[in-house]
N, C-alpha and C positions, 0 to 999 in steps of 0.2 A: 174329517169325514163324519162330523157330528150328524146323527139322525135323531131328531127330537123324540121319536117313539122310544128309543133305547136310553134316554136320559133318566138317571135315577131321580127320585123325589128329593128335593132339597129341604133341609131343616129350616131354611128361610121361608119356605112356602107352606110347609105342613110340619107341626111339631113332631119330633122323633117318636113320641109315645102314641101318635095317632096314625090311623091308616092300617091297612092289612100288611103284616110283616112279610117281606120277601128278602132274599139275600141282597144286602146293600141297597135296599129300596129300589131295586131294578124292576122292570116290568115282568109279569108272570107270562111266560111264553111256552106252554107245554107242547109236546108233540101233537100235531094236528092244528095248531094255531096258524092263522094265515101268514104270520111273520116268522114262523119257526125256521124256515130254510134261510132266512137272512141273518140268523144268529151266528156269530163267529166264535164266541166263548160262552159256554153254557154252564151256569152254576147249578149244581144238582145236590139234592139231599138224599142220603143213603141211610134211612132209619132202620138199621138192622144190626143186631149184635149176637147173631146165632153162632158165631165162632168164638165167643168169649169164654175163657177158661178161669177167670178170677172174678173180680167185682163187675157186676153187670151195669147196664145203663146207657151205653152209647147209642142205643136205638132212639133215645130221646135227644141226642146231640143236635141233629139238624134243626129241630124246632127252637132250641135255645140259641143256637148259632144265628138263626135268622133274627130272633129278637135282639140279640146283642149287636147285630150288624147294622142296626139303625144308627149306631155311633160312627159308622164309616162315612167320611166325607169324600169329595170328588178328587182331591189333589193330594199327591204323596208329599209328606212333610220334608223330605230330604232331597229328592230328585226333582220335585215339582211336576212329576208326570201326572197326567190326567187321563187315566186308562179308559174311562167311559166315553171320551171324545175320540180315542184312537182305535177303538174296536167296538163292534156291536155286541154288547153283553146282555144277558137276560137270565132270570131264574126260571129254570125248566121244570121246577117242581121236584117231587120225590119219586124215586124208584120204588115201586110197590113190592115189598118182600112178602114171603110166606114165613111167618115167625115160627112155624113148627116143622119146617122142612128145608134143610140146608141145600140139598141138591136142586130143588125147585127154585129156590131163591137165586142160586148161582146162575141158573138158566135165565131167569127173568132179568137179572142184572145184565148179563151178557147181551141179551136181545135189546135191551134199552140202549146200552152204549154202542152197540153196532149201528143202531139207527142214527145216533149222533155222528159216528164216523162216516156213514153213508151220506150224511148231509154236510160234511166238512165242518162240523162243530167240535171244537176242542173242549173237553170237560174239565171243570174244576169242582171237585166233589167235597162235600162236608159230611163226614160219617157220624155214626156207624163205626163198627170195629174194623180191625185191619184186614180181615178176610175179604172185605168189600173190594180191596185193590185187585184181587185175582180176577173176578169177572170183568172188571174194567180193562185189565190188560188182555184178557181173552178176546175182547172186542177190538181194541185199538192197535194191538200188536199181532193181529191175525195174519197180516201179510209179511211181516218181517220183525225180527226181535228188536226190542228197544234197549237203550242204555237206561240207567236209573241212578238218580241221586236220592238217597234215602236217609232221612233224619229220624232217629229213634234211639231208645235206650236198649232195644232188643233187636236181634238180627231177623227174627221171624223166618228162620231157615231150618227149623226142625223138621224131621221126617214125618213124625206122627206123634199123637198124644193118646193117652188112655188105651194103650194096647192095640193101636192100629188106626185111630181116627186121623185121617189125612187132611181134613178141612177144618182148621181152627185159625184164630188170629195169630198163632205162633208158627204157621206153616205156609202162608201165601206165596212167599218169594221162592221157597223150595219148589213148590208146585210150578210157579211161573218159569223157573229155570228149566225144570224137567220137561215142561211142555214147549220149550223153545220160544217163549214170549219175551224173555230177557236174555241179553248177551252177557253172561257173567263177567266177562273181561271188561265190560263197560258199566259195571255196577259198583258203586261205592256207598258204604253204610257208615254214617257219621254219628258219633255220640254214644256208642255202645258201652254199657256199664252194668253194674249190679252183680249180685251173686248168681251162680250158674248151677244148673242141674249136672252138667258135664260139659265136654267140649265138642259134642256132636256137630252143633251148628258151625262152630269155628273151623272144625276139621273139614266140613263140607265146603265152606267158603274157600278155604285154602286149596282144596282139590280142584275147584272149577275156576279159580282166579278172581273171586270177589274181593275187593279191597275193603277191609274193615279198619275204621279209625276209632279207636277207643276214646273215651272222654278225656283221659289223661293227656293224650296226644293233642286233642282239640284245644284244651286249655293251655298247653305248653306252646303250641304253634300259633294259635289265633285263627279266627274265622277266615281272614283274607288268604292266608297261606294254605289252609286246608282246602278251601274252595277253589283255589288256583289249581291244586292237584286234581280236584274233582273235575274241573273243566278239561284238563288234559286227558283224564281217563275216559270221559264220555265223548269228547271230541265235538265235531260239528254235525254229527248225525242225530236223528230223532231220539229223544229221551222222555222218560216219565219222572216226575218228582213226587215222592211220597213222604208225608210229614206226619209222624205220630206225635200227638201232644205230649206224650210222656218222654219225648226228647228233652223237654223242659223240666227243671227241678220242681218237685211237687210243692215247694214253698210258693211257687208262682203259678202252678197249674195243678191244684190238688184234685180236680174233678176228672179223674181218669181211672181206668180199671187196674192197671199194673204199674203203680208209681215206683220210680227208682230215685233215691236221693243222690246228691252230688252232681247235678246237671246244670245246664246253662240257666241264666236268669232271663227275664222277659225281654230285655234289650238285646241280648245275644240271640234269643230266639228269632227276633226280627232281622237282626244283622246278617245272619247266614243267608237269608233269602235275597238280600240285595246284591249278592255275588252271582246270581243266576241269570242276570240280564244278558241277552244275546244268544243264549242256548236255544236249540230247537226243541222246545217243550211241547209235546203233543197232548199232554194231560197232566193233572196234578190232583192230589187229595190231601185233606187235613182230617185225620181220624182219631178215634178213641176219646173224644170229649164225652164224659159221663156226668150229666147234670146232677144226679142224686148225691154225688160226693162233693159237690161244691155249691152250697146254698147261696153263696155270695154272687155267683155268676162270673167271677173273675176269670175262670178258665175259658169260658166261652168268649169273653171280650178279647182275651189274648188269641184265642183260636181264629176269630174272624179277622183280627189284625194280621195274623199270619196268612190267612186266605187272601187278604188284600195285597200283601207283599207278593204272594205267588201269582195273583192276577196281573200285577204290574210286570212281573218277569215274563209271563206268558204273552202279554201285549207287546212287550219290547222285543220278543223273539219273532 
């Protein structure tokens, strides 16, 4: 189903350092573009970190992810999948945040993603901090709750921060469950680790049926076994995939706001995505890349490689 318009620019035709950077060198098709309604999978930048509680900078993530994504080629190295030939993919541009107003930004994001849902476009988002996931879910899970496979070192299930602040990058999935956007019994969180404030998030997860797989279990069982369980949990109904770059050990992804040591390496970071093929993925995100904390750009290169893996899984679904 190759459509020449949606074919990314090849490094054989134009050097990777040349041209206007878009996600994976795909065409820029913002809302209102004549071909917008033809897009099947839309790559979106979410340049916002208004929910950040520690090191800032994910607002700059989408721009660096786009620059790094010029390294992405058209064919998967293991499966030989060519996703840009199997689905009409495009860079839809950035969602415009209000950097000084959390509530307004949440509304803006929800409106943007609702437009995608209304046009049957599945979003793949490059963030931005993890609070960005909440308005995406408010849009795409408005009709029925989704399951979720979540790769992270943190659960993001806390009730609030700083004496009652309910909207931070540590609370999005607590809100999503409370709002009926996620079916907690079809949610699995993989890679959880690090020192803790307390057990509030774990207690909440246990009370509603969220499955938490700590990093020790991931390393003992391996990706294939853990993801086989994940597939059983989410089943064949629609799901969302959320991937925080701090799932990866900071030796391989230092550019993030809340790094936690003792995590997967870069190969393992890609490997887990290869077990998602065939699931009914309605949207996905890669969040928390913070360029100021990685002057080498290695975190962004890994981030867009993960986005390519997620894209391949979405196309395969």
